[in-house]
TIRO-2110 file (N, C-alpha, C; in Angstrom, 1 decimal):
// TIRO-2110
105.5, -177.3, -100.9, N, 1, A
106.9, -177.6, -101.4, CA, 1, A
107.8, -177.1, -100.9, C, 1, A
109.1, -177.2, -101.4, N, 2, A
110.3, -176.5, -100.8, CA, 2, A
110.5, -175.2, -102.0, C, 2, A
110.4, -174.1, -101.6, N, 3, A
109.9, -172.9, -102.7, CA, 3, A
112.3, -172.9, -103.4, C, 3, A
112.1, -172.9, -104.7, N, 4, A
113.2, -173.1, -105.5, CA, 4, A
113.6, -171.6, -105.7, C, 4, A
114.7, -171.3, -105.4, N, 5, A
115.5, -170.3, -105.5, CA, 5, A
116.2, -170.3, -107.1, C, 5, A
116.1, -169.7, -108.1, N, 6, A
116.4, -169.8, -109.3, CA, 6, A
118.3, -169.2, -109.5, C, 6, A
119.0, -169.9, -110.5, N, 7, A
120.3, -169.3, -110.2, CA, 7, A
120.2, -167.7, -111.2, C, 7, A
120.9, -166.7, -110.6, N, 8, A
121.2, -165.4, -111.1, CA, 8, A
119.8, -164.8, -111.3, C, 8, A
118.8, -164.9, -110.5, N, 9, A
117.4, -164.6, -110.0, CA, 9, A
117.7, -162.8, -110.7, C, 9, A
118.1, -162.2, -110.0, N, 10, A
118.3, -160.7, -109.5, CA, 10, A
118.5, -160.5, -111.1, C, 10, A
120.3, -161.1, -111.6, N, 11, A
120.9, -160.5, -112.8, CA, 11, A
119.7, -160.9, -113.9, C, 11, A
118.9, -162.2, -114.0, N, 12, A
118.1, -162.0, -114.8, CA, 12, A
117.0, -161.1, -114.9, C, 12, A
116.2, -160.9, -113.8, N, 13, A
115.2, -160.1, -113.5, CA, 13, A
115.9, -158.5, -114.1, C, 13, A
116.6, -158.4, -113.4, N, 14, A
117.1, -156.7, -114.0, CA, 14, A
117.6, -156.5, -115.6, C, 14, A
117.6, -157.5, -116.3, N, 15, A
117.9, -157.7, -117.7, CA, 15, A
116.4, -157.7, -118.6, C, 15, A
116.0, -158.9, -117.8, N, 16, A
114.8, -159.1, -118.4, CA, 16, A
113.4, -158.1, -118.3, C, 16, A
113.3, -158.2, -117.3, N, 17, A
111.9, -157.0, -116.8, CA, 17, A
111.5, -155.5, -117.1, C, 17, A
111.8, -155.3, -118.4, N, 18, A
112.1, -153.7, -118.2, CA, 18, A
110.9, -153.0, -118.5, C, 18, A
109.9, -153.5, -118.7, N, 19, A
108.4, -153.0, -118.4, CA, 19, A
107.3, -153.5, -117.5, C, 19, A
107.4, -153.1, -116.6, N, 20, A
106.1, -153.6, -115.5, CA, 20, A
104.6, -154.2, -116.2, C, 20, A
104.5, -153.3, -117.4, N, 21, A
103.1, -153.5, -117.7, CA, 21, A
103.3, -154.3, -119.1, C, 21, A
104.7, -154.9, -119.5, N, 22, A
104.6, -155.7, -120.6, CA, 22, A
104.8, -157.2, -120.5, C, 22, A
104.6, -157.7, -121.4, N, 23, A
104.2, -159.0, -121.8, CA, 23, A
105.5, -160.0, -121.9, C, 23, A
105.7, -161.0, -121.1, N, 24, A
107.0, -162.1, -121.0, CA, 24, A
106.7, -163.4, -121.1, C, 24, A
107.8, -164.3, -121.6, N, 25, A
107.4, -165.2, -121.8, CA, 25, A
109.0, -166.0, -121.3, C, 25, A
108.4, -167.4, -120.1, N, 26, A
109.3, -168.2, -119.8, CA, 26, A
109.1, -169.4, -120.2, C, 26, A
110.2, -169.7, -121.2, N, 27, A
110.3, -170.9, -122.1, CA, 27, A
110.1, -172.1, -121.1, C, 27, A
110.7, -172.4, -119.8, N, 28, A
111.1, -173.6, -119.0, CA, 28, A
110.9, -173.0, -117.8, C, 28, A
109.5, -173.5, -117.5, N, 29, A
108.9, -172.9, -116.3, CA, 29, A
109.4, -173.7, -115.1, C, 29, A
109.8, -174.7, -114.9, N, 30, A
110.7, -175.6, -113.6, CA, 30, A
109.5, -176.1, -112.7, C, 30, A
110.0, -175.2, -112.2, N, 31, A
108.9, -175.3, -110.4, CA, 31, A
108.8, -173.9, -110.4, C, 31, A
109.0, -172.8, -111.5, N, 32, A
108.6, -171.4, -111.3, CA, 32, A
109.1, -170.4, -110.6, C, 32, A
110.1, -170.7, -110.3, N, 33, A
110.9, -170.1, -109.4, CA, 33, A
111.2, -168.5, -110.1, C, 33, A
111.5, -168.5, -111.6, N, 34, A
112.0, -167.5, -112.3, CA, 34, A
110.7, -167.0, -112.8, C, 34, A
109.7, -167.7, -112.7, N, 35, A
108.3, -167.0, -113.3, CA, 35, A
107.6, -166.2, -111.7, C, 35, A
107.7, -166.9, -110.8, N, 36, A
107.3, -166.1, -109.5, CA, 36, A
108.1, -165.1, -109.5, C, 36, A
109.4, -164.9, -109.7, N, 37, A
110.0, -163.3, -109.6, CA, 37, A
109.7, -162.6, -110.5, C, 37, A
109.7, -162.7, -111.8, N, 38, A
109.2, -162.1, -112.6, CA, 38, A
107.6, -161.1, -112.1, C, 38, A
106.9, -162.4, -112.1, N, 39, A
105.4, -161.8, -111.3, CA, 39, A
105.6, -160.6, -110.3, C, 39, A
106.6, -160.7, -109.6, N, 40, A
106.6, -160.0, -108.8, CA, 40, A
106.5, -158.8, -108.7, C, 40, A
107.7, -158.4, -110.2, N, 41, A
108.3, -157.3, -110.8, CA, 41, A
107.4, -156.5, -111.8, C, 41, A
105.8, -157.5, -112.1, N, 42, A
104.7, -156.7, -112.9, CA, 42, A
103.9, -156.2, -112.1, C, 42, A
103.5, -155.3, -113.1, N, 43, A
102.1, -154.4, -112.5, CA, 43, A
100.8, -155.2, -113.2, C, 43, A
100.0, -154.7, -112.4, N, 44, A
98.7, -155.3, -113.0, CA, 44, A
98.3, -155.6, -114.7, C, 44, A
99.0, -154.5, -115.3, N, 45, A
98.6, -154.7, -116.5, CA, 45, A
99.9, -155.5, -117.2, C, 45, A
100.9, -156.1, -116.5, N, 46, A
101.9, -157.0, -117.2, CA, 46, A
101.2, -158.4, -117.5, C, 46, A
101.9, -159.2, -117.9, N, 47, A
101.5, -160.5, -118.3, CA, 47, A
102.5, -161.4, -118.6, C, 47, A
102.5, -162.8, -118.0, N, 48, A
103.3, -163.6, -118.3, CA, 48, A
103.0, -165.1, -118.5, C, 48, A
103.6, -165.4, -119.7, N, 49, A
103.2, -166.5, -120.4, CA, 49, A
104.5, -167.9, -119.9, C, 49, A
104.0, -169.0, -119.7, N, 50, A
105.1, -169.7, -119.6, CA, 50, A
104.6, -170.9, -120.2, C, 50, A
106.0, -172.0, -120.4, N, 51, A
105.7, -173.0, -121.3, CA, 51, A
106.3, -174.3, -120.5, C, 51, A
106.2, -175.6, -120.6, N, 52, A
107.2, -176.5, -120.2, CA, 52, A
106.9, -177.7, -121.0, C, 52, A
107.6, -178.9, -120.8, N, 53, A
107.3, -180.2, -121.1, CA, 53, A
107.4, -181.2, -119.9, C, 53, A
107.8, -180.9, -119.0, N, 54, A
107.4, -181.7, -117.7, CA, 54, A
106.1, -181.6, -117.2, C, 54, A
105.3, -182.4, -117.1, N, 55, A
103.9, -182.4, -116.6, CA, 55, A
104.0, -181.8, -115.5, C, 55, A
104.8, -182.6, -114.8, N, 56, A
105.0, -182.0, -113.0, CA, 56, A
105.0, -180.4, -113.0, C, 56, A
106.1, -180.1, -113.9, N, 57, A
106.2, -178.4, -114.0, CA, 57, A
104.7, -177.9, -114.5, C, 57, A
104.4, -178.3, -115.1, N, 58, A
102.7, -177.5, -115.8, CA, 58, A
102.2, -177.9, -114.8, C, 58, A
101.7, -179.0, -113.8, N, 59, A
101.0, -178.9, -112.8, CA, 59, A
100.9, -177.6, -111.5, C, 59, A
102.3, -177.8, -111.1, N, 60, A
102.7, -176.7, -110.4, CA, 60, A
102.2, -175.5, -111.0, C, 60, A
102.4, -175.3, -112.8, N, 61, A
102.4, -173.9, -113.2, CA, 61, A
100.5, -173.6, -113.0, C, 61, A
99.7, -174.6, -112.9, N, 62, A
98.1, -174.3, -113.4, CA, 62, A
97.8, -174.3, -111.4, C, 62, A
98.5, -174.3, -110.6, N, 63, A
98.7, -174.0, -109.1, CA, 63, A
98.6, -172.2, -109.2, C, 63, A
99.9, -171.9, -110.0, N, 64, A
100.1, -170.3, -109.7, CA, 64, A
99.4, -170.1, -110.8, C, 64, A
98.7, -170.3, -112.2, N, 65, A
97.9, -169.6, -112.6, CA, 65, A
96.5, -169.4, -112.0, C, 65, A
96.4, -170.6, -110.8, N, 66, A
94.8, -170.0, -110.0, CA, 66, A
95.2, -169.2, -109.4, C, 66, A
96.2, -168.9, -109.1, N, 67, A
96.4, -168.0, -107.8, CA, 67, A
96.2, -166.3, -108.6, C, 67, A
97.0, -166.4, -110.2, N, 68, A
97.5, -164.9, -110.6, CA, 68, A
97.1, -164.8, -111.8, C, 68, A
95.9, -164.2, -112.0, N, 69, A
95.1, -164.0, -113.5, CA, 69, A
96.1, -164.0, -114.6, C, 69, A
97.6, -162.6, -113.8, N, 70, A
98.2, -162.3, -114.8, CA, 70, A
99.3, -163.3, -116.0, C, 70, A
99.0, -164.9, -115.1, N, 71, A
100.0, -166.1, -115.5, CA, 71, A
99.2, -166.9, -116.4, C, 71, A
99.7, -167.1, -117.4, N, 72, A
99.1, -168.7, -117.9, CA, 72, A
100.4, -169.5, -118.5, C, 72, A
100.2, -170.9, -118.2, N, 73, A
101.1, -171.8, -118.4, CA, 73, A
100.3, -172.9, -119.5, C, 73, A
101.7, -173.3, -120.7, N, 74, A
101.1, -174.5, -121.1, CA, 74, A
102.2, -175.4, -121.0, C, 74, A
101.4, -176.6, -121.7, N, 75, A
102.4, -177.8, -121.7, CA, 75, A
103.2, -178.0, -123.2, C, 75, A
104.2, -177.6, -123.2, N, 76, A
104.3, -177.6, -124.8, CA, 76, A
106.0, -177.2, -124.1, C, 76, A
107.0, -177.8, -125.8, N, 77, A
108.5, -177.7, -125.9, CA, 77, A
109.1, -176.3, -126.1, C, 77, A
109.9, -175.9, -125.2, N, 78, A
110.3, -174.3, -125.8, CA, 78, A
110.6, -174.4, -127.0, C, 78, A
110.5, -175.2, -128.3, N, 79, A
110.8, -175.3, -129.1, CA, 79, A
109.4, -174.7, -130.3, C, 79, A
108.2, -174.8, -129.7, N, 80, A
107.1, -174.7, -129.8, CA, 80, A
105.9, -173.2, -129.6, C, 80, A
107.1, -172.3, -128.9, N, 81, A
106.9, -171.0, -128.4, CA, 81, A
106.2, -170.5, -129.4, C, 81, A
106.5, -170.6, -130.8, N, 82, A
105.4, -169.8, -131.7, CA, 82, A
103.8, -170.1, -132.0, C, 82, A
104.0, -171.1, -132.0, N, 83, A
102.3, -171.6, -131.7, CA, 83, A
102.1, -171.6, -130.7, C, 83, A
102.3, -171.7, -129.2, N, 84, A
101.5, -171.4, -128.8, CA, 84, A
101.4, -169.7, -127.8, C, 84, A
102.2, -168.6, -128.3, N, 85, A
101.9, -167.7, -128.3, CA, 85, A
100.8, -167.1, -129.5, C, 85, A
100.7, -168.2, -130.7, N, 86, A
99.6, -167.7, -131.3, CA, 86, A
98.3, -168.3, -131.1, C, 86, A
98.6, -169.3, -130.4, N, 87, A
97.2, -169.5, -129.4, CA, 87, A
96.4, -168.7, -128.6, C, 87, A
97.5, -168.2, -128.0, N, 88, A
97.2, -167.0, -126.8, CA, 88, A
96.6, -165.7, -127.2, C, 88, A
97.1, -165.5, -128.5, N, 89, A
96.9, -164.5, -129.5, CA, 89, A
97.9, -163.0, -129.1, C, 89, A
98.9, -163.6, -128.6, N, 90, A
100.2, -162.8, -128.6, CA, 90, A
100.8, -162.4, -129.1, C, 90, A
101.0, -161.2, -130.0, N, 91, A
102.5, -161.3, -131.3, CA, 91, A
103.4, -160.4, -130.7, C, 91, A
103.4, -160.1, -129.6, N, 92, A
104.8, -159.3, -129.6, CA, 92, A
105.2, -159.5, -127.6, C, 92, A
106.5, -159.9, -127.4, N, 93, A
107.4, -159.7, -126.2, CA, 93, A
107.7, -158.5, -126.0, C, 93, A
108.0, -158.4, -124.6, N, 94, A
108.9, -157.6, -124.0, CA, 94, A
109.8, -158.3, -123.8, C, 94, A
110.2, -159.4, -123.2, N, 95, A
111.1, -160.7, -122.9, CA, 95, A
110.7, -161.7, -123.1, C, 95, A
112.1, -163.1, -123.0, N, 96, A
111.9, -164.1, -123.3, CA, 96, A
113.0, -164.6, -122.4, C, 96, A
112.7, -165.7, -121.5, N, 97, A
113.5, -166.3, -120.8, CA, 97, A
113.8, -168.0, -121.2, C, 97, A
115.3, -168.5, -121.3, N, 98, A
115.2, -169.6, -121.2, CA, 98, A
116.2, -170.6, -120.2, C, 98, A
116.2, -171.0, -119.3, N, 99, A
116.6, -171.5, -118.6, CA, 99, A
117.0, -173.0, -118.7, C, 99, A
117.9, -173.5, -119.8, N, 100, A
118.3, -174.6, -120.6, CA, 100, A
118.7, -176.1, -119.4, C, 100, A
118.4, -176.9, -119.4, N, 101, A
119.1, -177.7, -119.1, CA, 101, A
118.0, -178.4, -117.8, C, 101, A
118.9, -179.8, -117.0, N, 102, A
117.7, -180.2, -116.2, CA, 102, A
117.4, -179.8, -115.2, C, 102, A
116.4, -179.8, -114.6, N, 103, A
116.3, -178.9, -113.0, CA, 103, A
116.4, -179.9, -112.1, C, 103, A
116.4, -179.2, -110.9, N, 104, A
117.2, -179.9, -109.6, CA, 104, A
115.8, -181.0, -109.4, C, 104, A
114.8, -181.0, -109.4, N, 105, A
113.5, -182.0, -109.2, CA, 105, A
113.7, -182.9, -110.1, C, 105, A
114.0, -182.9, -111.2, N, 106, A
114.5, -183.7, -112.2, CA, 106, A
115.3, -184.7, -111.9, C, 106, A
116.4, -184.2, -111.0, N, 107, A
117.8, -185.4, -111.0, CA, 107, A
116.8, -185.6, -109.4, C, 107, A
116.0, -184.9, -108.8, N, 108, A
116.2, -185.5, -107.0, CA, 108, A
115.3, -186.9, -107.6, C, 108, A
114.3, -186.5, -108.9, N, 109, A
113.4, -187.8, -108.4, CA, 109, A
113.8, -189.3, -109.1, C, 109, A
114.4, -190.0, -108.9, N, 110, A
115.2, -191.4, -109.0, CA, 110, A
114.4, -191.7, -110.2, C, 110, A
112.9, -191.9, -110.4, N, 111, A
112.2, -192.3, -111.5, CA, 111, A
112.0, -191.4, -112.5, C, 111, A
112.4, -190.3, -112.5, N, 112, A
112.9, -190.1, -113.7, CA, 112, A
113.9, -190.2, -114.7, C, 112, A
115.1, -190.7, -114.3, N, 113, A
116.0, -191.3, -115.1, CA, 113, A
117.2, -190.4, -115.3, C, 113, A
117.1, -189.1, -114.6, N, 114, A
118.3, -188.5, -114.8, CA, 114, A
119.3, -188.6, -113.7, C, 114, A
119.3, -189.2, -112.7, N, 115, A
119.9, -189.3, -111.6, CA, 115, A
121.2, -189.9, -111.8, C, 115, A
122.3, -189.5, -111.2, N, 116, A
123.7, -190.3, -111.5, CA, 116, A
123.9, -191.1, -109.9, C, 116, A
123.1, -190.4, -109.1, N, 117, A
123.5, -190.9, -107.6, CA, 117, A
122.0, -192.2, -107.2, C, 117, A
120.9, -191.8, -107.5, N, 118, A
119.9, -192.8, -107.3, CA, 118, A
119.6, -193.7, -108.4, C, 118, A
119.1, -195.2, -107.7, N, 119, A
118.8, -196.2, -108.6, CA, 119, A
117.6, -195.5, -108.9, C, 119, A
117.2, -195.9, -110.6, N, 120, A
115.9, -195.8, -110.9, CA, 120, A
115.9, -196.1, -112.4, C, 120, A
114.9, -196.4, -113.1, N, 121, A
114.9, -196.6, -114.8, CA, 121, A
115.8, -195.2, -115.1, C, 121, A
116.1, -196.2, -116.4, N, 122, A
116.9, -195.1, -117.6, CA, 122, A
115.7, -194.3, -118.4, C, 122, A
115.1, -193.3, -118.1, N, 123, A
114.2, -192.5, -118.9, CA, 123, A
114.6, -191.6, -119.6, C, 123, A
115.3, -190.3, -118.7, N, 124, A
116.0, -189.2, -119.5, CA, 124, A
115.1, -188.5, -120.2, C, 124, A
113.3, -188.4, -120.2, N, 125, A
112.8, -187.6, -121.1, CA, 125, A
112.5, -186.5, -120.1, C, 125, A
112.3, -185.3, -121.0, N, 126, A
111.7, -184.4, -120.1, CA, 126, A
110.3, -184.1, -119.5, C, 126, A
109.2, -184.9, -121.0, N, 127, A
108.1, -185.2, -120.9, CA, 127, A
108.1, -186.6, -120.9, C, 127, A
107.5, -187.5, -119.8, N, 128, A
107.4, -189.0, -119.7, CA, 128, A
107.0, -189.4, -120.7, C, 128, A
105.8, -189.1, -121.3, N, 129, A
104.9, -189.7, -122.0, CA, 129, A
105.1, -189.3, -123.5, C, 129, A
106.5, -188.7, -123.5, N, 130, A
106.4, -188.4, -125.0, CA, 130, A
107.7, -188.9, -125.6, C, 130, A
107.8, -190.1, -126.7, N, 131, A
109.3, -190.6, -127.5, CA, 131, A
109.9, -191.5, -126.4, C, 131, A
110.7, -192.1, -126.6, N, 132, A
111.6, -193.1, -126.4, CA, 132, A
112.3, -192.4, -124.9, C, 132, A
112.4, -193.8, -124.1, N, 133, A
113.2, -193.5, -122.8, CA, 133, A
114.4, -193.7, -123.6, C, 133, A
115.5, -193.2, -122.6, N, 134, A
116.9, -194.0, -122.9, CA, 134, A
117.2, -195.3, -123.1, C, 134, A
116.2, -195.9, -122.1, N, 135, A
116.4, -197.3, -121.9, CA, 135, A
115.8, -198.0, -123.6, C, 135, A
114.7, -197.6, -123.6, N, 136, A
114.2, -198.3, -125.1, CA, 136, A
114.9, -197.8, -126.3, C, 136, A
115.9, -196.1, -126.1, N, 137, A
116.3, -195.9, -127.3, CA, 137, A
117.5, -197.2, -127.5, C, 137, A
118.8, -197.4, -126.1, N, 138, A
119.4, -198.1, -126.0, CA, 138, A
119.4, -199.6, -126.4, C, 138, A
118.3, -199.7, -126.1, N, 139, A
118.0, -201.3, -126.9, CA, 139, A
117.8, -201.5, -128.6, C, 139, A
117.3, -200.5, -128.7, N, 140, A
117.1, -200.6, -129.9, CA, 140, A
118.1, -200.2, -131.0, C, 140, A
118.8, -199.4, -130.9, N, 141, A
119.8, -198.5, -131.6, CA, 141, A
121.0, -199.4, -132.0, C, 141, A
121.5, -199.1, -133.2, N, 142, A
122.6, -199.9, -133.2, CA, 142, A
123.7, -199.5, -132.9, C, 142, A
124.7, -200.7, -132.9, N, 143, A
126.4, -199.9, -131.5, CA, 143, A
126.7, -198.9, -132.6, C, 143, A
126.7, -198.4, -133.7, N, 144, A
127.4, -197.2, -134.5, CA, 144, A
126.6, -196.5, -134.0, C, 144, A
125.2, -196.1, -133.8, N, 145, A
124.6, -194.8, -133.7, CA, 145, A
124.6, -195.1, -132.5, C, 145, A
124.9, -195.6, -131.1, N, 146, A
125.0, -195.4, -129.7, CA, 146, A
126.2, -194.8, -129.5, C, 146, A
127.2, -195.2, -130.5, N, 147, A
129.1, -194.7, -130.4, CA, 147, A
129.1, -193.3, -130.9, C, 147, A
128.1, -193.4, -131.9, N, 148, A
128.4, -191.5, -132.3, CA, 148, A
127.8, -190.6, -131.5, C, 148, A
126.3, -191.3, -130.8, N, 149, A
125.6, -190.4, -130.3, CA, 149, A
126.8, -190.1, -128.8, C, 149, A
127.1, -191.3, -127.8, N, 150, A
128.3, -190.8, -127.0, CA, 150, A
129.4, -190.0, -127.2, C, 150, A
129.8, -189.9, -128.6, N, 151, A
130.9, -189.5, -129.0, CA, 151, A
130.5, -187.6, -129.2, C, 151, A
129.4, -187.5, -129.9, N, 152, A
129.3, -186.6, -130.1, CA, 152, A
128.3, -185.7, -129.5, C, 152, A
127.6, -186.1, -128.9, N, 153, A
126.6, -185.6, -127.7, CA, 153, A
127.4, -185.9, -126.5, C, 153, A
128.3, -186.8, -126.1, N, 154, A
128.5, -187.3, -124.6, CA, 154, A
130.1, -186.8, -124.3, C, 154, A
130.8, -186.7, -125.7, N, 155, A
131.8, -186.3, -125.9, CA, 155, A
132.8, -187.2, -124.8, C, 155, A
132.4, -188.7, -125.2, N, 156, A
132.8, -189.5, -124.5, CA, 156, A
133.9, -190.4, -125.5, C, 156, A
135.1, -190.3, -124.8, N, 157, A
136.5, -191.0, -125.8, CA, 157, A
136.2, -192.5, -126.1, C, 157, A
135.5, -192.8, -125.1, N, 158, A
135.7, -194.4, -125.1, CA, 158, A
134.3, -195.1, -125.9, C, 158, A
133.4, -194.4, -126.7, N, 159, A
132.2, -194.3, -127.2, CA, 159, A
132.2, -195.6, -127.8, C, 159, A
133.0, -195.8, -128.9, N, 160, A
133.0, -197.1, -129.4, CA, 160, A
133.0, -198.5, -128.2, C, 160, A
133.8, -198.2, -127.5, N, 161, A
134.1, -199.5, -126.3, CA, 161, A
132.4, -199.9, -125.5, C, 161, A
132.0, -198.3, -125.4, N, 162, A
130.8, -198.5, -124.7, CA, 162, A
129.8, -198.7, -125.1, C, 162, A
129.8, -198.4, -126.7, N, 163, A
129.0, -199.1, -127.4, CA, 163, A
128.7, -200.5, -127.7, C, 163, A
130.0, -201.2, -127.7, N, 164, A
130.1, -202.5, -127.8, CA, 164, A
129.7, -203.5, -127.1, C, 164, A
129.9, -202.7, -125.4, N, 165, A
129.6, -203.2, -124.1, CA, 165, A
128.1, -203.4, -124.2, C, 165, A
127.5, -202.3, -124.6, N, 166, A
126.3, -202.3, -124.6, CA, 166, A
125.1, -203.3, -125.9, C, 166, A
126.1, -203.7, -127.0, N, 167, A
125.5, -204.6, -127.9, CA, 167, A
125.4, -205.7, -127.3, C, 167, A
127.0, -206.3, -126.6, N, 168, A
127.1, -207.6, -125.9, CA, 168, A
126.7, -208.1, -124.8, C, 168, A
125.9, -207.3, -124.3, N, 169, A
124.9, -206.8, -123.2, CA, 169, A
123.5, -207.7, -123.5, C, 169, A
123.1, -206.8, -124.6, N, 170, A
122.1, -207.0, -124.9, CA, 170, A
121.6, -208.4, -125.8, C, 170, A
122.6, -209.4, -126.2, N, 171, A
122.4, -210.3, -126.8, CA, 171, A
122.2, -211.2, -126.1, C, 171, A
END
C-alpha cells in the first residue's frame, strides 16, 4: 500500500506529542499516517490508541497493532471515544487528535460513494455497514427534508429546485 503523508504532520506532532511516555488517542485513524508518526516519537512506555468507523481503515490499523504493541485500534466513531477508552482501562490522555473529513482513499474508491470524479453508488457512509446510504435516504426522504439538508448542510441556494427534481425523478 502506498504510504499516506498526512497534512500538517510535523506541526501536529510538535503540538501533540509532549511526553514520549504519554498516552495518546488518534480518533480518526484513516490510513495511519498520523498514528505512525506519533508512534515514531513515542518511547517504549508510550501508548497510542486509535479509532475509526471505516472497516478498511481498521483493517490497516490491525496490521499496525500486530507490528507495534504500543498501539491499539478500535472500530468506533470518534464520538464514542469515552466508551472506547473506558473499555481499554484508560482514564487520562496526554493528547488527542481529530483529523476530520473524508480521507483520500475514501475519495479514490468509487464504490464508497464519495467521489465527484468516478462513477459509483451513492453511499457516502464512513462505515458502509451502518445506517442508510445516501441513495436510500434520498429515496425515502420528503422533498422538504431534502431541501432543508441541502440548504443547511450543503449551503445550496437551489436546494428547493434540486429537491423537487429528485422528487419528480422518484415518481
